[in-house]
TORVO-587360 format. One record per residue (C-alpha): residue in one letter; x, z, y. Coordinates in steps of 0.5 Angstrom, whole numbers, padded with zeros to 4 digits, always signed. Layout:
N
aXZY...
END
This chain:
446
m-0014+0074-0104l-0018+0081-0103t-0025+0082-0106q-0031+0083-0102a-0031+0090-0106a-0024+0091-0103i-0027+0090-0096l-0033+0094-0097l-0029+0100-0099l-0025+0099-0093a-0030+0099-0088a-0033+0105-0091s-0026+0109-0092g-0024+0107-0085a-0030+0108-0081q-0029+0115-0080a-0022+0113-0076a-0026+0109-0071t-0031+0115-0070i-0032+0116-0062g-0031+0124-0061d-0027+0129-0056r-0020+0130-0052y-0016+0135-0051e-0018+0141-0046p-0012+0141-0041s-0009+0148-0038a-0011+0149-0031l-0005+0148-0028k-0003+0146-0021s-0004+0139-0019s+0002+0135-0016s+0002+0132-0009s+0006+0126-0007a+0011+0132-0003i+0011+0136-0010a+0013+0130-0014r+0019+0128-0009r+0021+0135-0010v+0021+0135-0017r+0025+0129-0018n+0030+0131-0013c+0032+0137-0017g+0038+0134-0019k+0037+0135-0027p+0039+0129-0031p+0032+0125-0033p+0030+0126-0040p+0031+0120-0045t+0025+0115-0045v+0023+0108-0048y+0021+0103-0044f+0015+0098-0045p+0014+0092-0040l+0007+0090-0040n+0002+0084-0038f-0005+0084-0036r-0007+0076-0037y-0014+0075-0035g-0015+0069-0038s-0014+0070-0045d-0012+0077-0048q-0016+0081-0042k-0013+0087-0045i-0006+0090-0043t+0000+0087-0048t+0007+0087-0049d+0010+0081-0051l+0015+0082-0057f+0020+0077-0059i+0020+0073-0065p+0026+0074-0069g+0030+0067-0070t+0026+0064-0064n+0026+0064-0056k+0018+0065-0057t+0014+0071-0056m+0007+0074-0059p+0003+0078-0055v+0002+0085-0058c-0004+0090-0055f-0001+0096-0052d-0007+0100-0054q-0009+0107-0052g-0015+0107-0056s-0012+0106-0063e-0006+0110-0066d-0002+0105-0071y+0003+0100-0070w+0002+0093-0074l+0004+0086-0074a+0001+0080-0077e+0006+0077-0082p+0008+0070-0084g+0002+0067-0089s-0003+0072-0086v-0010+0070-0086y-0016+0070-0081n-0023+0071-0084w-0030+0070-0081g-0037+0067-0082s-0041+0073-0085e-0046+0076-0080q-0045+0083-0085l-0040+0088-0083g-0034+0088-0088v-0036+0082-0092i-0031+0076-0093g-0034+0070-0090p-0033+0063-0092c-0028+0061-0087n-0021+0062-0087m-0015+0060-0082s-0008+0062-0082i-0006+0067-0076t-0001+0064-0071p+0004+0067-0068v+0006+0072-0073y+0012+0076-0073d+0018+0073-0078y+0021+0079-0080p+0026+0075-0085a+0029+0072-0080s+0032+0078-0077s+0038+0081-0079d+0036+0088-0077a+0030+0088-0081t+0029+0093-0087d+0026+0090-0094p+0019+0091-0094v+0016+0098-0097p+0010+0098-0101a+0005+0101-0097s-0003+0100-0097y-0005+0099-0090y-0012+0098-0087n-0015+0100-0080v-0022+0099-0078y-0024+0097-0071s-0031+0096-0067g-0035+0100-0072g-0033+0096-0078a-0033+0089-0074k-0026+0088-0075n-0022+0090-0081i-0014+0090-0082l-0011+0090-0088g-0004+0090-0091d+0001+0092-0096a+0008+0094-0093t+0011+0097-0088f+0018+0095-0085e+0023+0097-0079d+0027+0092-0075t+0030+0092-0068m+0025+0090-0063t+0025+0087-0056f+0019+0087-0052t+0019+0083-0045s+0014+0081-0040v+0012+0075-0036t+0017+0077-0030g+0023+0077-0035q+0024+0085-0036r+0026+0087-0043s+0027+0093-0047t+0030+0093-0054i+0029+0099-0059r+0032+0100-0065s+0029+0102-0072v+0022+0101-0070r+0017+0102-0076s+0011+0097-0076a+0006+0096-0082l+0005+0088-0084v-0002+0086-0084n-0004+0080-0088f-0011+0079-0088i-0016+0080-0082n-0023+0080-0083v-0028+0080-0077r-0036+0079-0077v-0037+0073-0073p-0042+0068-0076d-0041+0061-0077p-0047+0057-0074s-0044+0050-0075g-0043+0051-0082q-0037+0047-0082c-0032+0053-0080e-0031+0051-0073v-0025+0054-0069t-0028+0056-0062e-0024+0058-0057d-0026+0065-0057l-0024+0065-0065k-0017+0064-0062k-0017+0070-0058y-0015+0075-0064d-0010+0080-0064v-0004+0079-0068g-0001+0086-0067i-0003+0092-0064l+0001+0098-0062g-0003+0104-0061t-0001+0109-0056a-0007+0114-0058p-0004+0121-0060y-0001+0122-0067q-0006+0127-0071d-0004+0131-0077n-0010+0136-0078d-0016+0137-0083d-0020+0132-0079h-0016+0126-0078i-0009+0124-0081t-0006+0118-0077q-0005+0113-0083g+0000+0108-0080p+0006+0108-0077h+0006+0111-0070v+0011+0109-0065r+0012+0115-0061q+0012+0120-0066q+0017+0116-0070l+0021+0116-0063l+0020+0124-0063e+0022+0125-0070q+0028+0121-0069g+0030+0125-0063t+0030+0119-0058i+0025+0122-0054k+0024+0130-0053a+0016+0130-0052p+0010+0127-0054v+0009+0124-0047q+0007+0118-0044s+0006+0114-0037m+0003+0107-0036w+0003+0103-0029m+0001+0096-0027d+0004+0093-0021k+0000+0090-0015r-0005+0085-0016p-0002+0078-0016d-0004+0073-0011g-0008+0068-0015i-0014+0070-0019e-0011+0067-0025d-0004+0070-0025t-0002+0075-0030y-0001+0082-0028t+0005+0086-0029g+0007+0093-0031g+0010+0098-0035a+0010+0104-0039i+0015+0109-0042f+0015+0114-0048g+0018+0121-0047g+0017+0122-0039v+0013+0121-0033d+0015+0116-0028l+0013+0119-0021s+0015+0113-0017k+0009+0109-0020f+0003+0112-0016t+0001+0114-0009g-0003+0120-0007p-0003+0126-0012l-0002+0126-0019v-0008+0130-0022k-0009+0133-0029v-0016+0131-0030r-0022+0135-0034s-0021+0132-0041f-0023+0133-0049p-0020+0134-0055n-0021+0130-0061s-0025+0132-0066d-0029+0130-0073g-0024+0125-0074s-0024+0121-0067v-0018+0118-0064g-0016+0117-0057y-0016+0120-0050w-0023+0122-0047v-0024+0125-0040a-0030+0127-0036p-0034+0121-0032p-0033+0120-0025s-0038+0120-0019l-0038+0113-0017s-0039+0110-0010f-0038+0103-0007q-0036+0102+0000g-0037+0109+0002k-0044+0108-0001q-0046+0113-0007i-0048+0110-0013k-0053+0114-0017l-0052+0115-0025g-0058+0119-0027g-0059+0123-0033t-0055+0119-0038g-0053+0124-0043v-0046+0121-0043e-0041+0127-0042k-0034+0123-0044c-0031+0117-0042f-0026+0113-0047v-0019+0111-0044d-0018+0104-0047s-0013+0099-0045g-0014+0095-0051t-0021+0093-0048r-0023+0088-0043n-0029+0091-0040d-0030+0098-0036a-0037+0101-0037f-0040+0106-0033p-0046+0111-0035i-0051+0109-0030a-0058+0110-0033y-0063+0104-0034e-0068+0106-0029l-0062+0106-0024q-0059+0100-0025d-0063+0096-0020a-0061+0101-0015f-0054+0099-0017f-0054+0092-0016k-0058+0093-0009t-0052+0098-0007t-0046+0093-0009g-0049+0087-0008l-0048+0084-0015v-0052+0081-0019e-0054+0080-0026s-0054+0073-0029p-0059+0070-0033m-0055+0071-0039g-0055+0079-0037h-0047+0079-0034i-0046+0083-0028s-0043+0078-0023w-0041+0077-0016p-0046+0072-0013g-0041+0066-0011a-0035+0063-0014c-0029+0068-0016g-0025+0065-0010t-0030+0068-0006v-0029+0076-0008p-0026+0080-0002s-0019+0083-0003d-0021+0089+0001v-0028+0091-0003t-0027+0097-0008l-0031+0101-0013d-0029+0108-0012m-0029+0113-0018r-0028+0121-0017f-0025+0124-0023p-0026+0132-0023g-0019+0136-0024s-0018+0141-0030k-0018+0146-0025n-0024+0148-0021g-0025+0144-0014t-0020+0139-0016f-0021+0132-0016v-0017+0125-0016d-0020+0119-0013i-0018+0112-0016k-0020+0106-0012a-0021+0099-0016p-0021+0093-0012l-0027+0089-0014k-0022+0083-0015n-0019+0087-0021y-0025+0086-0025v-0026+0078-0024r-0026+0074-0030w-0025+0068-0028d-0025+0064-0035a-0032+0065-0036g-0039+0065-0031e-0045+0062-0030e-0046+0056-0025g-0045+0059-0018l-0043+0066-0020c-0037+0070-0022r-0037+0074-0028l-0034+0081-0028n-0031+0085-0033l-0036+0091-0032y-0042+0094-0036l-0047+0099-0035g-0048+0104-0040g-0043+0108-0044c-0037+0110-0041v-0030+0106-0042l-0024+0106-0038a-0021+0099-0040a-0016+0094-0038p-0019+0093-0031f-0018+0101-0030s-0011+0101-0032s-0010+0095-0027v-0011+0100-0021a-0010+0107-0024f-0003+0111-0026f-0004+0114-0033a+0000+0120-0036a-0001+0124-0042d+0002+0130-0045d+0000+0130-0053e+0003+0137-0054w+0000+0141-0048g-0007+0137-0048e-0006+0134-0041i-0008+0127-0038a-0007+0126-0031f-0009+0120-0026a-0007+0118-0020q-0008+0111-0015g-0003+0106-0018g-0003+0098-0017i+0002+0100-0011t+0009+0098-0014e+0012+0091-0013r+0012+0086-0019g+0016+0087-0025s+0018+0094-0023e+0022+0098-0028p+0023+0105-0029d+0026+0109-0024q+0031+0114-0027k+0031+0119-0022s+0024+0119-0021i+0023+0121-0029v+0021+0128-0031l+0019+0130-0038r+0012+0133-0037i+0006+0132-0032p+0008+0136-0026
END
């Protein structure tokens, strides 16, 4: 078992990796429209080599974008967070421990339980022997600390709830054996609540790989590994989610590819948006905040001082930079309410949220005078598993700026880490279980 001193050292050492910062400033190249996209994919060239990940978005449990990883020797899977907000790939190994019960950052609590499910790598005939390697990561400003002491490689198969599969050879991951979280134990009995059961058992970070004076990516980075192997030809990715499922409690489906951009997964123009480079040890993708409207009515933001939005598919709540003094106006404009516990809510049962009511975002493009519109149905924000009597809680906050899993459910995302470009388009238009269209894949963002 790790000592309290080791945890405290971890929190201090890893804090820099979790610092919020900037994102690349893209070159001012011409934005692509649907017509341009059609011409690009009809140019007759073979598609670039890509690697595919089927994706899920479960509102009732994970409430973040995941891909399901098959556990060796079984027909069972474990959800792995597909996380734009982190870099490394790690999996909980057999015998790993989840620790809580302390209200202090980085301090071992009195409560422990076995993590399940875990990746049973000894049951895989393709898995390499673990290689000793000290690993740690820090999330949420030190509220979650991840520790391990080895890495390994294996042939891994990822799937979604609709049965799409993708098998990838020689994927390197860190093995984690201890997760410490700052969660108090009010009962004093180490009671395991439902919220405690929603911990991550694996995270596949998709943020840019970094190797510079400000920051060095410390753990296995899947896209960089694929690039160094020659499996893909550029540090490019794109991600989409399919049409919203019929039932509020149903799981969304989608997909992502490393090594290219699938031009068939969006409607309207794909626009390179204004973005910012990482600096001072920051991690992730950062874009300029959007202007907001609701059913054609402008939402005033006010002087919040927020200049950047964090793109983070591994977070459950979108957040928008609306000044405190204008938040009453937000509720008046949208017809939403603040619950007695302070949650943004629909004033009725979740089943009554209309399908055609949208929160509309307009992002500035990297080229002056350009922009892209993203319409987010309010129904995509429904958090059906939580709410106060008579109200439907939404995965939405005011203050700061985070484009989280709900945003991912409606926006097509593409990024080119080498050229420092991020692009958005209106997503959520493909049929359930949509796989990559090889004829529509290009190497770079058009």
